[in-house]
N, C-alpha and C positions, 0 to 999 in steps of 0.2 A: 509319348502317349502317357497320360496319367493312369493311376491305379485304377483299377477296376472300382474299388470301394470309394475312391476320390470322386470319381465320375458319378456314380451312383447317390453318393451323399448329396450331390447339388440337385439332383432333380425333385420336382414336385411329385405327389402321389399319383397323379395322373400319368404323368410321364414315366414313372416308375412301374405304373401297371401295364403299360403299353409295350413295355421292353419284351416282355415272353412272348407277347402275340406277335410281335415282329419278327423275333427270331424263330417263331413256329412257322410263319411265312418263308422264312429263308430257307429254313430245314427242308420243308415242302418243295422248294425249287431244286434244292441240291439232292434229296434223298428221295422225293416221292411221298415222304411221310412227315406230318407235321412233328412229331416225336423225334425224328432224325432215324427211325429204325424201323424195320419190318416187324420185328418181335413186339414192337410196343405200338403197332398201326391202331389208328382210330377206325371206327365204323366207315367203311365206303373207302378207304384209302388202299392204293394212290388213286387219287381222283383223276377222271379224263384231263389229260395236258402236262399231268406232273407224273406219270409213269417213268421211273429211273431208265427206261430203256429208249425214250424218246430223246432226241439231241438237245442239249442243254439250252441252246437258244429258242426252242420252241417252249421249253419251261418257263425261261426267262419271260417272254411275250405273253405267255398265258397269264401268269402271275402279274404282270405289268398291266395288262388289260383288267385284270379281276381287281387291282387295287387304284387303278385309274392313275398311274404313276409311268415314268419313262423306264425304258428297258436298262438305260444308264442307271438310273436310281437303284434298280435291283441289283445291277452289278455291283455298285458301290456297298449295299447291304450284305451281299455274300462276301465280299472281301473284307468287309468290316468284321463279320461274324468269325470269319476264318481265321482272321490276325486279331482279333482281340477280343473276341467273344461277345456276349449281350450286352456288355458295356459299350461296346464299339458301336452299338447301334443307336446310342443315344443321339438325338439331331438338335436339342434346344442350345442356345447360346451359353446357358449355365453349364452346360456340360463339356464345353471346349476347354482346352488347356489354357492356364494362365502363366506356365512357364514359359522363359524367353525361347525364342527360335534361336537357331545358329546364328542369324544375322545380329542378334543382340538386342532386337526390338522384341516386345511382347506379342504374343498370338494374339487374335482375337477371332 
């Protein structure tokens, strides 16, 4: 995986603007709070469907329904944020690595 600074430098302004919002959605799924912390909770948090006491898959389904995407996509975003931070949530082709994969060809 490329360094976060490299990934972020390849993004356009709109894509860069969307990353923190996407991370807030993922943190809401994980922790019940868009900030990721009860101490920094926003007004009305946790929202129904995101209470940290609810089963993880209930929170995944709630977010998937809210955003109109699949539960699997939510799972990929959660894994990305946990493994690579906000930069791992970049989805455009320009954010993909151009480094050779282990097989010797260039990843696209």
